[in-house]
N, C-alpha and C positions, 0 to 999 in steps of 0.2 A: 561339171555341168551344174547349173544353178537350178534350184527347186522353184517352180513357178506357182506354188500354192500360196495364196495370200493369207494374211493373218485373219482377215474376215472369214475366209472359207474354213479355216481351222476352228475358229470360234463357233461358226454355225454348225459344223459337224458335232462339236462337243454338246451344243445346246439341243439340236434336233435329234441326233441319233443316240446320244448317251444320256439323255434326260438330265443334263447338268444345268443348274440354274445359270442365268446370264452372268451374274456377278462372279460366280465360281469359275465360269469359263474364262472371263476376263483375267482373273487372277492366274489361272493355269497358263494361258497364252502368254501373259506378261512374264511370268516366271521362266517359261521356256525360252522366250526371246532374250531375256537377260543372260541366261546361261549360254545361248548361242553367241551373243555379242561378246561375252567374256572370252570365248575361245576363238574369236575371229581376229586374226593378226592385222588385217587391214583396219578394222574398226579400232583396235587397240592403238595402232600407230596414229590414226586420225585423232583420237582423244589426247594422246601425248602431245601432238602438234598444237592442238587447241590450248592445252594447259600451258605450254611453253609461250605461246603468243600472249595469253592473258598475263603471265608473269612478266613478260617484257613490257606490256602496257602499264602494269602497276609500278614498275621501276622508273618509268619516265614521267 
């Protein structure tokens, strides 16, 4: 089951309820997103396909 919490909601929670400055909240959310994406098999496969397509374009 997918989590339906948006990035904006997470950032707002950090800012409003934890008294985290906006800039720090942006950094935390971005850091967490990067970690999640690194562990996402679909995203990793997608990045690999994009890299392969770019390499093919460069060779031609």
